[in-house]
N, C-alpha and C positions, 0 to 999 in steps of 0.2 A: 064562153069563154077570152080574158084578150087576148088582145094583137098583143104586148108585150111579154108573154107567160111560156117562158119558152119552152119548144116539145120533144128534146131530148132531158134523160138525166144525169142531175147535177154533177160536177170536179169540182176540188178545188180550184183551179183555177177559172169557173164560170160563178165561182161566189168572188171572186172576186173582179174579176169582167168590171167593164164597163159598158153595163144594158139598158136596153131602154124599156122607160114608161112614162106613170103619171108627171103631174113638176114634183119637183121635190122639195120638199112644204121642211122638213126637218133637214136635206142635207144644208138646203139656203138657213137654213137657220143657227143652228150650228159655224154656218161660215160666217152667219152674223156676229154672233155670239164670241166664237174665237177674234176676228177683227179688233172688236171692242176690247175687247180683256187683254191682247197685244194691249190698241189706243190708248186703257190706263197704265200696268204695269211701264211703255216705256215715258206718259210723262212723272210717273214717280222718279221715276233709276238719274231720265236727267233732272229733274232736280234738287238731284243727289240724296232723294228719301231711297229708306231701306228697301223691298217687296223681296217677297223669297222665288228661288228662282224659281224648286224646285214647284211649287204651292205656282206659280204660271208654267209648266212644265203637267202638272196634275190636272189644268182647265181646260189644254188645247189638246193635250194628247185623250181627252173626256171627248171634247166636240170633234178629233180627225176618228173616234170612234162611232158615235154620235151619225156619221156621214155616211163617211164606210158602210154601216147597219144600212142605211137605210136608205145608199144613194148606189151600191154596185147590185154586182149581176143576185148579190142574196134579195136582194129588194126582188127582185123577180121571183124566186122559184120561197118568195114569202108570200104571192100568191095560187101557189099551185101546191105546198107544202108542207101539211101541221108543224112535223117536226121542227124544221127551218124558221116557220111564222112563230115555232113557241120558242126559235134561240131568238129572236130580234124581241121578244117579250120579256124575255129573263135577263138577254143584256141591256137595256132600252130601264130597265125595273131598277137593276141590285149591282151591272157593271158602273156603265155610263154618271147613274147619280152619286158616287163615291166618289165617279175624280172631278168632279166638276163643283164640287158641297167643298172636294177636303184647298177647292181653288180660291174659297173664300171670294168670288167676289163680290159679296157685298157692303165686304170690307174697306173690297178698293174702287169701289166707283164713291162710299164715303168717303175717302180721304183721297183721290184725283178727282174727280169733280169739281170747275172748279167753285167757288165763294161767290159766283156774279152771270151776274144776264142767267140767260138759260138752263144754265150751273144751280141756281141756287134755286129754278124752282124743282126742278127739280131732287134737291137734297130733299125741299121742305115735307114736296112728293113721300121719299123716303121710311123717314122722322114721324113721318103722321102714320105711316103701313103702321110701322114697329112700334107703334103707337096703337095702335091701332083692336079689338076684339072682333073681328073679324082675326085680324093676323095671330090672331091664338088665338085660338082655334078651329083656323086655318092645319097649325102646328099641333097641333092635339095632333098625339095618340090613339085618343076616343071615334077617330077618324080616319087616321091612315089606316087604321090593322080595320076595319070593316073596308077600306076601300081594295087591301092588296086583298082582306076577302074577297070582292062583288068583281078581282081581276082575276083570278083564275075561279074561282070554285060558280059565282054568279053566272058571266060572262057562257061557261064553256056547262056547262051540268044544267042551267035556266034554260039553256034552247040561243044566248042575248047571240050570241056567236052568229050564229047560220045568218038574220037578221041583216048584223052590223055586217058583214064581212061580201056581204049578197052586191056591193057598191066599190065600185073603189074611196068615194073619197067617206066612205064607213072606215073604210082598210085602217084610211091618212090619221081616219078619227083617232083610231084605237091605236096605233103608234101615238097618238099624242096625247093620249089618255093614258099609257104606260109610261111619259120621261113622267110628265108630271106628276104620276103616284109614285113613281119611285123619288123624284126630289121631296117631295110630302114628306114622306117618310123617312130623309136618311137626313133632311136638317137638323130635328131636329139631336141625332141623336151621333150627328159628326161635326158639325158645325162647327166653327169660333167667330161664325160673327156675329153682331147684335144680333141681337131674337127677340119679339117679346114675351119668352117666354124660355123655363132650362128645366132642361126633367136631367134629376140628378142620376150622377153614376150606375149605379141599376137599375133604375129606370129605363137609361140606355141598353143595357144588358137584358131587359125584362122581354125589354122591344124587338130586339134583333136575335133573341131562343122564337120570343111569338112564332115570326114573322118564318121563321130558317125552317120553323114546326109544320106550317099554314101553304109555304105550294114544295115540301119534302113531300107532305102525304100525297098531295094533287098526285106528284109523277109518281110516285107509289102506284092512286088507283087510275094515273092510265095507263103505265105500264099495266097493271089487269085484267084494263077494260074486255071484257068479248064482245059489243060493237063499238061500231064512228059514232063517238061525242056529237061533230061536227062535221052534219053531211055536206058543207059546202067544197070540202078535200076531195073526194072520194070521185066524181069524175079527173079534177087535171093532176090526179095522185095516177091514175088509174090510168092516162093520156103516156106520161111519163116511163108506164110499164113493171112500174111498183105498186107493191100490196096497202091501199091506206091504211093497214087495220095494223101493219112491223111499219108503218112507217108514225100512225097514234104511237108508238109503242115508245118507236126510237123517240118519241116526244116530248114523255112519261122521260126515262130515260135519261135525259135533258133536264128534266127538273128535278129528278135528287141525285144529279151531281153535280150536274153543273151548276143553277142557279147555288146549289149550297159553296161552292169559292166564294167567293162576296160580300160573303155575307163571315163567314169564315175569317177572312178577314177585317171585316168590320169588328168584325167580335173582342176579336185580337186587337184593332185598336182602344175601342173600349176599354179595354182596360186595363192597355199601355195608359192608357192619359187619365186612368184614372189611382192607378198605382203608383206613377212622376205625380200628384196631384197631391197623393196624401200623404204619400214622401215629400215633397216640400214641405205642404203643411209646419208635416212636424215638425223636421228643422225650422227654421220658422219659428216654431211655437219653445223650441227648443233653444234659443237666442236671443228670446224675448227671457226665458225662465232665468236664464244665466248669467242677463243684468237685471230683470225684477224682482223674479221670487214668484208664487205664486203664490194665490190667496192657501191650497191646501200643504207648501211645504212653511211658508211664511204660518200655519196654524200647529204645525207639525212642530213648529220653533216656541213655539209660548210655549206649549206643554210644556218640553224641554223645559223650556228658561222659570214655567210652575214647578216642576221637578225640585230643580239646585234649591232654589228657594227656597226651599221646605226646607229641606235636608242642611239646609244653613241656619 
């Protein structure tokens, strides 16, 4: 057992306290991302160019949540309790990525990066990445959904979790993988940034529905399991005076309930954008028809004119 794993049952104050732990990889990443994003936004504002405040708030909130989820006391208890580790996984995969993606960091990068010196090289690299086949493949739903399957069913049912979580490096690597998997899934669904591929609104809704069904069923499976799926958590949980099987059922309840909330919000956002764009397109078509007419209306008028001439 690692020396920083707590030896008493957690309270809310323990979860949000600053406790000793391994090197904070993701909190440092969160700080770097927040500073870089804020620097880009401030650069645009100083130049008198517009950048939405709500996107800035969304991205920074995602960075704060990332740092808190992997840097406060919840991280220490994530080494001891499956329920806490499941909370971290769900947050890293489903709550943080939408906040980061809605911040449109790609658009900010393209607009705020100087077009000279090192900035020009960075922009060329970004444009090359957008045009690459690898980017299209990485952002394809045919890759995102299997990753989701592996993050839940493959990790826990295939016995991979025990091997990976046996080391500190494996634990941290899994957290990084959860975040990457969440971002890869969320980008094609919510992003307004320039991407090498675009899903239709219907495809986005189907993706969100499929993802919701995957982890909801997994949560029910955990709640109904009568044996421990991850034995790595048995000894630390018992050392805290808690029942490992009950803690596993709590983890399943989180996957079934807490995991559904971000998915529902994503679905509402996708449906809202779908309705708004369809409404705007219909209004534009109506305005064009008022000025230029349409082929169907022109054909109908020609038919009426031919009848008038025949009657005459």
